[in-house]
N, C-alpha and C positions, 0 to 999 in steps of 0.2 A: 456150612459150605456144601455138603452133599445134597441137601434139598434143592439148592439153587441149580446144581448141575443136573438134577433129575427133572426139574421144571423147565429148563431152557429148551430142550428139544420139543417138549409138548407145546410150549408157547410159540415157538417158531413154526411148528406144523399148524397150529391154530391160526396164526397170522396168514400163512400161505393159503390155507383153506378158505378163509374169509375173503381174501383179496381176489379169489377166482370165482366167487359167486356172482353171476350176472345180475341177479335181482338187486344186490347192494349197489351196483354201479348205476342203476337207473332209478333206484328207490328214493323215497323221501321220509324223513322223520322230523316232525314238527316243521320248522322252516328250513331245515338243512337238507341239501342234496347230498346223499350219502356217497355218490360217485365223484363229487367235485372236492377240490381242496378248500379248506376253510380260509377265506381271505382275511378274516379278522382275528383268527386264532382264539375264538371264544371258548371252545371246549378245552383246549390245553390250559388256558388261563384259569377257567373254572376248576378244572381238575387239580391244578397246583394250589389254588386258594383253599379248596376243601381238604386237600391232603395236609396242608400246613395247619389249618384250623383243627383238624382231627388229631394230629400229632401234638399240637400245643395244648389242647384241652385234656388229652390223655396224660401228658406229662404233668400238667397242673393238678389233676385229680390224684395222681400217684404221689406227688409231693405232699398234698394235704393228708392223704392216708398214712404216709410214712411219718408225718409230724404227729398224728394222733396216736400212733403206736409207741412212740418213744416217750 
């Protein structure tokens, strides 16, 4: 619980610092305009898929290791 409370002000400050950088408003990364909203929601969908896969594979590996120990 406490690590989350400590991280929250840092993450909020980081978010506000990055949203005020002018270079990010006009910059590009690969095909993405960093200052524009993503009309296709590609990055949030990819982040959700990779987070799910990472969690699923981690839990699967833990279950296999726990099965070997018993």
